[in-house]
Backbone as CSV, one residue per row, in Angstrom:
resi,resn,N_x,N_y,N_z,CA_x,CA_y,CA_z,C_x,C_y,C_z
1,UNK,7.776,15.548,-20.907,9.051,14.875,-21.172,9.230,13.678,-20.239
2,UNK,8.946,13.919,-18.933,9.078,12.836,-17.957,8.091,11.725,-18.255
3,UNK,6.824,12.104,-18.642,5.802,11.114,-18.945,6.219,10.281,-20.154
4,UNK,6.757,10.933,-21.149,7.222,10.211,-22.343,8.329,9.229,-21.988
5,UNK,9.258,9.675,-21.119,10.351,8.804,-20.684,9.819,7.580,-19.950
6,UNK,8.784,7.795,-19.079,8.195,6.686,-18.324,7.511,5.705,-19.263
7,UNK,6.809,6.240,-20.298,6.153,5.360,-21.256,7.159,4.531,-22.035
8,UNK,8.271,5.179,-22.426,9.318,4.451,-23.144,9.918,3.365,-22.276
9,UNK,10.148,3.671,-21.004,10.711,2.680,-20.087,9.753,1.516,-19.891
10,UNK,8.435,1.845,-19.755,7.437,0.790,-19.572,7.358,-0.094,-20.805
11,UNK,7.413,0.534,-21.984,7.377,-0.220,-23.227,8.607,-1.111,-23.350
12,UNK,9.767,-0.548,-22.978,11.007,-1.335,-23.041,10.955,-2.491,-22.058
13,UNK,10.362,-2.236,-20.875,10.247,-3.296,-19.868,9.343,-4.418,-20.374
14,UNK,8.241,-4.053,-21.043,7.333,-5.058,-21.566,8.017,-5.911,-22.626
15,UNK,8.753,-5.261,-23.522,9.492,-6.006,-24.543,10.533,-6.905,-23.911
16,UNK,11.181,-6.389,-22.877,12.202,-7.158,-22.178,11.605,-8.408,-21.547
17,UNK,10.412,-8.260,-20.947,9.734,-9.415,-20.344,9.409,-10.465,-21.394
18,UNK,8.916,-9.996,-22.568,8.574,-10.938,-23.637,9.794,-11.696,-24.128
19,UNK,10.921,-10.971,-24.246,12.137,-11.594,-24.754,12.729,-12.592,-23.778
20,UNK,12.486,-12.396,-22.481,13.111,-13.260,-21.481,12.141,-14.271,-20.875
21,UNK,10.934,-14.356,-21.436,9.932,-15.259,-20.887,10.383,-16.725,-20.964
22,UNK,11.249,-17.026,-21.918,11.713,-18.404,-22.096,12.733,-18.800,-21.038
23,UNK,13.150,-17.868,-20.206,14.135,-18.185,-19.169,13.422,-18.172,-17.827
24,UNK,13.000,-19.329,-17.283,12.173,-19.379,-16.075,12.805,-18.741,-14.859
25,UNK,14.129,-18.896,-14.714,14.749,-18.437,-13.476,15.243,-17.003,-13.568
26,UNK,14.987,-16.328,-14.681,15.566,-15.009,-14.904,15.160,-14.014,-13.828
27,UNK,13.859,-13.956,-13.538,13.394,-12.954,-12.578,13.836,-13.265,-11.168
28,UNK,14.240,-14.487,-10.891,14.762,-14.806,-9.561,16.210,-14.389,-9.435
29,UNK,16.897,-14.236,-10.558,18.297,-13.854,-10.528,18.478,-12.345,-10.527
30,UNK,17.569,-11.628,-11.193,17.691,-10.187,-11.309,16.396,-9.529,-10.848
31,UNK,16.529,-8.553,-9.954,15.346,-7.860,-9.465,14.821,-6.906,-10.515
32,UNK,13.510,-6.633,-10.453,12.921,-5.688,-11.401,13.540,-4.314,-11.231
33,UNK,13.866,-3.963,-10.006,14.474,-2.649,-9.775,15.816,-2.543,-10.482
34,UNK,16.605,-3.623,-10.427,17.911,-3.609,-11.090,17.775,-3.512,-12.586
35,UNK,16.798,-4.216,-13.159,16.583,-4.171,-14.602,16.080,-2.800,-15.021
36,UNK,15.177,-2.204,-14.183,14.666,-0.870,-14.495,15.802,0.155,-14.497
37,UNK,16.745,-0.031,-13.575,17.909,0.857,-13.544,18.693,0.753,-14.851
38,UNK,18.872,-0.466,-15.347,19.582,-0.669,-16.607,18.834,-0.033,-17.761
39,UNK,17.488,-0.149,-17.745,16.683,0.462,-18.801,16.790,1.980,-18.759
40,UNK,16.758,2.548,-17.572,16.889,3.993,-17.436,18.229,4.472,-17.966
41,UNK,19.270,3.691,-17.670,20.604,4.034,-18.167,20.637,3.984,-19.689
42,UNK,19.958,2.986,-20.234,19.927,2.807,-21.685,19.175,3.947,-22.372
43,UNK,18.086,4.403,-21.741,17.243,5.429,-22.348,17.778,6.845,-22.161
44,UNK,18.658,6.995,-21.183,19.173,8.340,-20.918,20.125,8.768,-22.016
45,UNK,20.135,10.084,-22.302,21.008,10.620,-23.338,22.426,10.748,-22.802
46,UNK,23.432,10.435,-23.627,24.817,10.596,-23.181,25.152,12.066,-23.004
47,UNK,26.048,12.331,-22.057,26.481,13.711,-21.843,27.328,14.166,-23.022
48,UNK,27.065,15.368,-23.488,27.786,15.916,-24.634,28.717,17.015,-24.152
49,UNK,29.952,17.001,-24.653,30.899,18.060,-24.314,31.366,18.015,-22.878
50,UNK,31.598,16.823,-22.337,32.078,16.704,-20.969,33.485,17.275,-20.870
51,UNK,33.745,18.068,-19.873,35.058,18.658,-19.695,35.868,17.828,-18.722
52,UNK,37.114,17.552,-19.101,38.041,16.840,-18.237,39.353,17.605,-18.250
53,UNK,39.985,17.681,-17.059,41.221,18.433,-16.930,41.060,19.863,-17.442
54,UNK,39.849,20.435,-17.280,39.613,21.816,-17.654,39.579,22.078,-19.144
55,UNK,39.371,21.054,-19.951,39.395,21.232,-21.408,38.182,20.577,-22.042
56,UNK,37.487,21.325,-22.890,36.343,20.801,-23.615,36.798,20.345,-24.995
57,UNK,36.595,19.076,-25.302,37.070,18.517,-26.565,36.069,18.806,-27.684
58,UNK,36.160,20.017,-28.246,35.205,20.419,-29.274,35.844,20.651,-30.640
59,UNK,37.188,20.636,-30.708,37.877,20.777,-31.995,39.052,19.818,-32.035
60,UNK,39.550,19.559,-33.244,40.712,18.674,-33.385,41.940,19.292,-32.723
61,UNK,42.055,20.609,-32.804,43.197,21.265,-32.160,43.148,21.068,-30.645
62,UNK,41.951,21.125,-30.077,41.813,20.918,-28.637,42.222,19.501,-28.247
63,UNK,41.773,18.522,-29.036,42.164,17.136,-28.792,43.671,16.965,-28.948
64,UNK,44.218,17.578,-29.962,45.665,17.554,-30.222,46.431,18.083,-29.008
65,UNK,46.001,19.233,-28.500,46.645,19.837,-27.333,46.522,18.941,-26.110
66,UNK,45.353,18.365,-25.937,45.102,17.486,-24.802,46.025,16.267,-24.833
67,UNK,46.172,15.667,-26.012,47.030,14.487,-26.152,48.502,14.837,-26.000
68,UNK,48.889,16.018,-26.462,50.265,16.465,-26.277,50.592,16.643,-24.793
69,UNK,49.652,17.188,-24.046,49.859,17.352,-22.602,49.949,16.004,-21.898
70,UNK,49.167,15.066,-22.383,49.226,13.714,-21.833,50.625,13.132,-22.035
71,UNK,51.167,13.274,-23.227,52.499,12.756,-23.536,53.586,13.508,-22.765
72,UNK,53.408,14.804,-22.618,54.396,15.606,-21.887,54.495,15.126,-20.441
73,UNK,53.365,14.904,-19.824,53.362,14.408,-18.453,53.901,12.983,-18.383
74,UNK,53.563,12.171,-19.386,54.054,10.789,-19.430,55.578,10.756,-19.500
75,UNK,56.148,11.623,-20.339,57.604,11.681,-20.461,58.241,12.134,-19.148
76,UNK,57.593,13.057,-18.462,58.098,13.507,-17.167,58.138,12.381,-16.150
77,UNK,57.100,11.571,-16.143,57.078,10.417,-15.244,58.160,9.413,-15.609
78,UNK,58.382,9.251,-16.912,59.367,8.289,-17.385,60.787,8.728,-17.028
79,UNK,61.029,10.026,-17.015,62.345,10.531,-16.628,62.717,10.099,-15.214
80,UNK,61.716,9.973,-14.360,61.960,9.531,-12.983,62.050,8.012,-12.879
81,UNK,61.328,7.307,-13.759,61.261,5.847,-13.661,62.460,5.144,-14.283
82,UNK,62.992,5.685,-15.387,64.069,4.999,-16.109,65.330,4.759,-15.273
83,UNK,65.799,5.734,-14.470,66.974,5.457,-13.638,66.738,4.307,-12.651
84,UNK,65.522,4.200,-12.143,65.199,3.109,-11.216,65.224,1.758,-11.933
85,UNK,64.731,1.743,-13.169,64.726,0.510,-13.952,66.150,0.094,-14.300
86,UNK,66.987,1.078,-14.634,68.387,0.787,-14.952,69.115,0.232,-13.730
87,UNK,68.835,0.805,-12.573,69.480,0.354,-11.341,69.062,-1.065,-10.968
88,UNK,67.797,-1.397,-11.227,67.279,-2.720,-10.851,67.704,-3.814,-11.823
89,UNK,68.026,-3.445,-13.052,68.400,-4.440,-14.061,69.753,-5.060,-13.730
90,UNK,69.882,-6.343,-14.036,71.144,-7.063,-13.798,72.000,-7.098,-15.060
91,UNK,71.346,-7.221,-16.199,72.050,-7.275,-17.477,72.674,-5.911,-17.796
92,UNK,73.964,-5.913,-18.110,74.643,-4.667,-18.456,74.061,-4.071,-19.735
93,UNK,73.701,-4.956,-20.677,73.111,-4.483,-21.924,71.783,-3.773,-21.676
94,UNK,71.001,-4.315,-20.740,69.714,-3.704,-20.413,69.912,-2.373,-19.698
95,UNK,70.900,-2.325,-18.796,71.219,-1.065,-18.122,71.585,0.010,-19.138
96,UNK,72.421,-0.371,-20.114,72.843,0.580,-21.137,71.655,1.059,-21.974
97,UNK,70.738,0.135,-22.277,69.558,0.484,-23.075,68.700,1.519,-22.346
98,UNK,68.518,1.331,-21.049,67.731,2.290,-20.269,68.452,3.636,-20.168
99,UNK,69.785,3.590,-20.043,70.556,4.831,-19.992,70.445,5.610,-21.288
100,UNK,70.497,4.900,-22.414,70.359,5.542,-23.720,68.966,6.148,-23.886
101,UNK,67.958,5.395,-23.455,66.596,5.894,-23.630,66.298,7.056,-22.688
102,UNK,66.993,7.114,-21.569,66.832,8.257,-20.666,67.256,9.543,-21.376
103,UNK,68.389,9.494,-22.087,68.850,10.664,-22.829,67.885,11.008,-23.960
104,UNK,67.350,9.980,-24.626,66.365,10.226,-25.680,65.111,10.881,-25.114
105,UNK,64.707,10.430,-23.935,63.494,10.963,-23.315,63.639,12.449,-22.999
106,UNK,64.833,12.849,-22.595,65.084,14.276,-22.356,64.874,15.070,-23.642
107,UNK,65.319,14.490,-24.763,65.111,15.143,-26.060,63.636,15.162,-26.439
108,UNK,62.913,14.104,-26.058,61.478,14.046,-26.350,60.746,15.192,-25.652
109,UNK,61.135,15.456,-24.416,60.519,16.548,-23.656,60.799,17.884,-24.342
110,UNK,62.047,18.080,-24.778,62.419,19.327,-25.445,61.640,19.509,-26.746
111,UNK,61.471,18.431,-27.490,60.704,18.519,-28.741,59.251,18.880,-28.465
112,UNK,58.678,18.262,-27.437,57.294,18.570,-27.092,57.140,20.034,-26.716
113,UNK,58.108,20.579,-25.997,58.046,21.993,-25.621,58.084,22.884,-26.861
114,UNK,58.856,22.454,-27.864,58.896,23.199,-29.126,57.556,23.103,-29.855
115,UNK,56.917,21.938,-29.782,55.604,21.746,-30.409,54.570,22.639,-29.728
116,UNK,54.644,22.746,-28.404,53.703,23.606,-27.679,53.903,25.077,-28.052
117,UNK,55.141,25.480,-28.271,55.401,26.850,-28.713,54.753,27.104,-30.067
118,UNK,54.752,26.079,-30.908,54.191,26.200,-32.256,52.686,26.477,-32.225
119,UNK,51.998,25.960,-31.202,50.546,26.166,-31.125,50.156,27.200,-30.060
120,UNK,51.160,27.785,-29.410,50.891,28.830,-28.427,50.194,28.338,-27.177
121,UNK,50.513,27.126,-26.755,49.902,26.551,-25.557,50.969,26.159,-24.539
122,UNK,50.552,26.034,-23.284,51.457,25.587,-22.228,51.408,24.065,-22.120
123,UNK,52.545,23.427,-21.848,52.578,21.959,-21.817,51.969,21.326,-20.570
124,UNK,51.939,22.045,-19.485,51.462,21.457,-18.232,49.950,21.595,-18.097
125,UNK,49.387,20.774,-17.197,47.953,20.875,-16.946,47.216,19.561,-17.027
126,UNK,47.935,18.470,-17.228,47.270,17.174,-17.331,48.159,16.095,-16.728
127,UNK,47.534,15.138,-16.041,48.243,13.980,-15.513,47.945,12.774,-16.393
128,UNK,48.984,12.113,-16.862,48.799,10.917,-17.677,48.563,9.735,-16.741
129,UNK,47.296,9.380,-16.564,46.958,8.295,-15.645,47.426,6.938,-16.169
130,UNK,47.444,6.817,-17.489,47.896,5.554,-18.072,49.363,5.299,-17.735
131,UNK,50.209,6.316,-17.928,51.627,6.156,-17.605,51.826,5.946,-16.113
132,UNK,51.032,6.634,-15.321,51.121,6.455,-13.872,50.864,5.005,-13.491
133,UNK,49.852,4.398,-14.121,49.548,3.001,-13.853,50.643,2.076,-14.345
134,UNK,51.192,2.360,-15.517,52.258,1.522,-16.072,53.516,1.594,-15.211
135,UNK,53.835,2.785,-14.725,55.010,2.953,-13.875,54.816,2.224,-12.544
136,UNK,53.629,2.338,-11.987,53.342,1.645,-10.725,53.432,0.131,-10.904
137,UNK,52.917,-0.354,-12.031,52.988,-1.784,-12.312,54.439,-2.227,-12.471
138,UNK,55.233,-1.410,-13.160,56.650,-1.724,-13.324,57.389,-1.715,-11.998
139,UNK,56.994,-0.819,-11.099,57.641,-0.733,-9.784,57.452,-2.012,-8.984
140,UNK,56.329,-2.675,-9.204,56.091,-3.945,-8.512,57.127,-4.988,-8.917
141,UNK,57.493,-5.003,-10.192,58.511,-5.937,-10.669,59.856,-5.645,-10.013
142,UNK,60.178,-4.366,-9.877,61.462,-3.971,-9.296,61.595,-4.413,-7.849
143,UNK,60.481,-4.593,-7.170,60.498,-4.964,-5.751,60.418,-6.471,-5.519
144,UNK,60.268,-7.225,-6.592,60.139,-8.671,-6.465,61.484,-9.325,-6.149
145,UNK,61.421,-10.441,-5.423,62.598,-11.276,-5.205,62.582,-12.398,-6.233
146,UNK,63.758,-12.815,-6.698,63.804,-13.905,-7.667,65.122,-13.950,-8.391
147,UNK,65.179,-14.778,-9.419,66.388,-14.910,-10.213,66.598,-13.648,-11.054
148,UNK,67.840,-13.229,-11.168,68.160,-11.964,-11.822,67.640,-11.891,-13.258
149,UNK,67.870,-12.950,-14.033,67.461,-12.906,-15.440,65.941,-12.912,-15.586
150,UNK,65.263,-13.561,-14.655,63.797,-13.584,-14.688,63.254,-12.193,-14.357
151,UNK,63.872,-11.540,-13.372,63.478,-10.170,-13.036,63.740,-9.245,-14.229
152,UNK,64.869,-9.425,-14.895,65.176,-8.619,-16.082,64.113,-8.816,-17.159
153,UNK,63.674,-10.058,-17.344,62.627,-10.334,-18.334,61.345,-9.595,-17.981
154,UNK,61.026,-9.569,-16.693,59.839,-8.845,-16.235,59.976,-7.348,-16.430
155,UNK,61.194,-6.812,-16.221,61.438,-5.383,-16.421,61.255,-5.010,-17.894
156,UNK,61.711,-5.895,-18.788,61.543,-5.636,-20.224,60.064,-5.611,-20.594
157,UNK,59.292,-6.522,-20.028,57.842,-6.528,-20.286,57.237,-5.188,-19.878
158,UNK,57.588,-4.720,-18.681,57.059,-3.445,-18.188,57.489,-2.288,-19.085
159,UNK,58.759,-2.309,-19.512,59.278,-1.231,-20.359,58.605,-1.237,-21.728
160,UNK,58.339,-2.417,-22.271,57.701,-2.472,-23.587,56.242,-2.030,-23.540
161,UNK,55.580,-2.244,-22.420,54.219,-1.725,-22.270,54.238,-0.195,-22.369
162,UNK,55.250,0.414,-21.751,55.411,1.863,-21.809,55.663,2.311,-23.249
163,UNK,56.581,1.603,-23.929,56.910,1.963,-25.309,55.695,1.858,-26.227
164,UNK,54.902,0.806,-26.061,53.722,0.640,-26.914,52.719,1.773,-26.685
165,UNK,52.592,2.204,-25.438,51.689,3.322,-25.137,52.183,4.597,-25.824
166,UNK,53.487,4.843,-25.719,54.038,6.065,-26.313,54.004,6.023,-27.841
167,UNK,54.254,4.867,-28.406,54.185,4.737,-29.868,52.783,5.086,-30.364
168,UNK,51.768,4.572,-29.680,50.385,4.886,-30.060,50.106,6.381,-29.913
169,UNK,50.577,6.967,-28.818,50.335,8.388,-28.567,51.021,9.284,-29.578
170,UNK,52.289,9.016,-29.834,53.030,9.862,-30.779,52.541,9.679,-32.215
171,UNK,52.131,8.470,-32.547,51.575,8.254,-33.880,50.321,9.079,-34.100
172,UNK,49.499,9.176,-33.069,48.247,9.943,-33.167,48.508,11.440,-33.288
173,UNK,49.360,11.981,-32.403,49.582,13.427,-32.432,50.351,13.839,-33.686
174,UNK,51.215,12.960,-34.194,51.903,13.256,-35.459,50.890,13.433,-36.594
175,UNK,49.898,12.521,-36.616,48.850,12.604,-37.634,48.006,13.856,-37.458
176,UNK,47.663,14.203,-36.216,46.892,15.427,-35.958,47.667,16.658,-36.433
177,UNK,48.977,16.673,-36.173,49.803,17.812,-36.594,49.775,17.960,-38.111
178,UNK,49.852,16.841,-38.810,49.790,16.882,-40.277,48.453,17.436,-40.754
179,UNK,47.371,16.982,-40.135,46.037,17.430,-40.534,45.832,18.915,-40.257
180,UNK,46.466,19.405,-39.194,46.315,20.807,-38.808,47.314,21.719,-39.525
181,UNK,48.120,21.139,-40.415,49.078,21.937,-41.171,50.299,22.351,-40.381
182,UNK,50.585,21.654,-39.284,51.756,21.948,-38.455,52.907,21.036,-38.883
183,UNK,53.495,21.368,-40.030,54.484,20.484,-40.645,55.747,20.312,-39.792
184,UNK,56.249,21.406,-39.232,57.459,21.328,-38.399,57.195,20.465,-37.165
185,UNK,56.050,20.658,-36.537,55.696,19.848,-35.370,55.551,18.384,-35.751
186,UNK,54.968,18.135,-36.908,54.797,16.757,-37.382,56.143,16.080,-37.555
187,UNK,57.137,16.830,-38.058,58.485,16.274,-38.221,59.117,15.942,-36.870
188,UNK,58.951,16.841,-35.910,59.498,16.605,-34.563,58.867,15.378,-33.920
189,UNK,57.564,15.274,-34.040,56.843,14.153,-33.445,57.187,12.847,-34.155
190,UNK,57.409,12.918,-35.465,57.810,11.729,-36.217,59.189,11.242,-35.764
191,UNK,60.097,12.161,-35.500,61.431,11.800,-35.008,61.343,11.069,-33.681
192,UNK,60.507,11.595,-32.790,60.318,10.936,-31.489,59.664,9.572,-31.663
193,UNK,58.684,9.491,-32.554,58.013,8.219,-32.816,59.018,7.168,-33.283
194,UNK,59.929,7.565,-34.156,60.939,6.630,-34.647,61.867,6.179,-33.528
195,UNK,62.222,7.091,-32.634,63.092,6.728,-31.510,62.386,5.789,-30.538
196,UNK,61.087,6.000,-30.322,60.322,5.098,-29.456,60.257,3.695,-30.080
197,UNK,60.086,3.650,-31.390,60.040,2.363,-32.089,61.385,1.654,-32.017
198,UNK,62.468,2.412,-32.158,63.807,1.842,-32.057,64.067,1.295,-30.654
199,UNK,63.614,2.034,-29.647,63.778,1.577,-28.264,63.037,0.264,-28.031
200,UNK,61.842,0.179,-28.593,61.055,-1.042,-28.459,61.744,-2.220,-29.158
201,UNK,62.306,-1.966,-30.340,63.013,-3.018,-31.077,64.258,-3.468,-30.331
202,UNK,64.951,-2.536,-29.692,66.133,-2.889,-28.906,65.745,-3.784,-27.726
203,UNK,64.646,-3.448,-27.072,64.167,-4.291,-25.963,63.793,-5.679,-26.467
204,UNK,63.177,-5.729,-27.652,62.856,-7.023,-28.264,64.102,-7.859,-28.467
205,UNK,65.137,-7.223,-29.015,66.382,-7.935,-29.315,67.057,-8.429,-28.042
206,UNK,67.108,-7.568,-27.024,67.706,-7.972,-25.748,66.952,-9.137,-25.132
207,UNK,65.623,-9.085,-25.227,64.806,-10.163,-24.673,65.058,-11.472,-25.409
208,UNK,65.063,-11.422,-26.725,65.195,-12.639,-27.527,66.606,-13.219,-27.495
209,UNK,67.616,-12.345,-27.514,68.996,-12.823,-27.638,69.676,-13.117,-26.307
210,UNK,69.291,-12.396,-25.265,70.031,-12.511,-24.000,69.152,-12.878,-22.811
211,UNK,68.211,-11.998,-22.500,67.491,-12.108,-21.219,66.585,-13.324,-21.154
212,UNK,65.718,-13.508,-22.156,64.793,-14.645,-22.100,65.495,-15.997,-22.106
213,UNK,66.523,-16.212,-22.950,67.237,-17.493,-22.891,67.875,-17.748,-21.525
214,UNK,68.424,-16.696,-20.913,69.014,-16.853,-19.582,67.945,-17.173,-18.543
215,UNK,66.780,-16.500,-18.664,65.687,-16.774,-17.727,65.201,-18.214,-17.880
216,UNK,65.206,-18.713,-19.114,64.773,-20.083,-19.377,65.734,-21.088,-18.762
217,UNK,67.009,-20.719,-18.710,68.035,-21.612,-18.169,68.092,-21.613,-16.653
218,UNK,67.512,-20.607,-16.019,67.619,-20.474,-14.565,67.182,-21.723,-13.797
219,UNK,65.997,-22.326,-14.099,65.592,-23.523,-13.354,66.590,-24.669,-13.478
220,UNK,67.182,-24.807,-14.684,68.160,-25.871,-14.884,69.415,-25.619,-14.063
221,UNK,69.849,-24.344,-14.041,71.051,-24.006,-13.275,70.827,-24.183,-11.772
222,UNK,69.635,-23.779,-11.323,69.302,-23.933,-9.902,69.233,-25.410,-9.538
223,UNK,68.630,-26.215,-10.431,68.529,-27.647,-10.174,69.879,-28.322,-10.142
224,UNK,70.770,-27.895,-11.033,72.121,-28.473,-11.066,72.887,-28.134,-9.791
225,UNK,72.705,-26.909,-9.299,73.378,-26.498,-8.075,72.894,-27.276,-6.870
226,UNK,71.582,-27.534,-6.825,71.012,-28.235,-5.668,71.401,-29.691,-5.632
227,UNK,71.766,-30.261,-6.802,72.149,-31.684,-6.841,73.599,-31.903,-6.480
228,UNK,74.385,-30.823,-6.402,75.810,-30.979,-6.063,76.032,-31.239,-4.591
């Protein structure tokens, strides 16, 4: 087996040399050892059935459960982040939007717990790294100094990134529930998906009608003040 692998690598290396012969400086830019490493990586078989977070993704139900746990943890993180976003926002309309979505998020968690009961699984056991990164990125905006409306515009960007992630996640698990014949769960997940979409549309409207126009006016207002 090892001899066969070495022959394949040697053959691949020979073909690689022939293909790159027209580039005179190629071998001065990349060492043979580095190229051989790339060839070995290419020839190696991918790992099958890798386990992450203690779960082997071998059935659709397993993937479904894994994604539900991801969303459950994401919603938990969002419950902590939304009050901070509301506090940092200057626009009253934006504060109200975050307050409304906080209450919706509590309902999202309750629905997910009902979905987990439907499949006989526990909701905990996974950390949503994507949401963790999005929340951390949003926290950077909250700590920035600047004009209030510009900061609000940045907060909306961060919030919409979160909404887009959740919309994608809920759309997927809703479809999995339908395929697995979990009609009640599919209805619950569809309700949450619609609320996430509505939240995103509300942020769009606030950005277009209020926050972005005010942010655009900030330089003019600052310039007018400095000329007085």
